[in-house]
N, C-alpha and C positions, 0 to 999 in steps of 0.2 A: 423478495422485495417487490413492491408494486411499482408500476410505471410512474415516473415523475418524482419518486422519492429521491433524497440526496444521501450521499455516503460521506462520512468523515472518519478517517483512521489516524490514530496516533501510535507511534512506536517509540517507546522510551528505552533505549538499549543500555547495556552495561558499557564500560569504558572501551572495550576492545572491538565492538561491533559498529560498523558504519552501515546503518540499515537502508535497504532499498525496498520499497513497497509498491506492489502492482495490484490494481483492481481489474478483474476480468468479468465480462458479461456472462450470461447463462450459456452462451455458445463458446466460451473460452477466449473470446477476442479481447485483448487488452484495451482498457478505456483510458487509464492514466497510470503513470509511473512517477514516483518521486524518490530521490536519493538524498540522504542527509549530507550536510556539508563536510562532515568529518566523523571519525569514530567517536562514540560516546554522545553524539548529538542526536536529538529527537528528529524523526521523520514524520511530517504531517501531510496527509493527503486530504485536502479540504474541499467540501461541497461539490462532489462529483454527482451529477444527476444520472439517474438510471434511465436506460433507453427502452425498457420494457420490463414486464413482470418476470420473475424467476429467481434462481439462486445465483448470486454473485460470489466470486471467489477472491479473497485477499491473499496475496503471497508475500512473504517477507524473506529476504535473503541478505547476505553480506556483500556489500559493494567492495571493490578493490581488494578482494581476497580476504576480507576481515571475517572473523568468527566471533560468536558470542551468543548471548540470549537476550 
């Protein structure tokens, strides 16, 4: 991504997953984390500005021990 661009991520899980989404900068430093309110609820990370050019990483995991896709 280029410096100054914005990132928006949407995770629409199945009923058993409470998604947690984290965006990290090119150095692996977390910029923003969002956790859905419950299992089966979408997680939206909205309008996060990039802090410099490079490859940003989005990571999705299950919060509160939930599993799913």
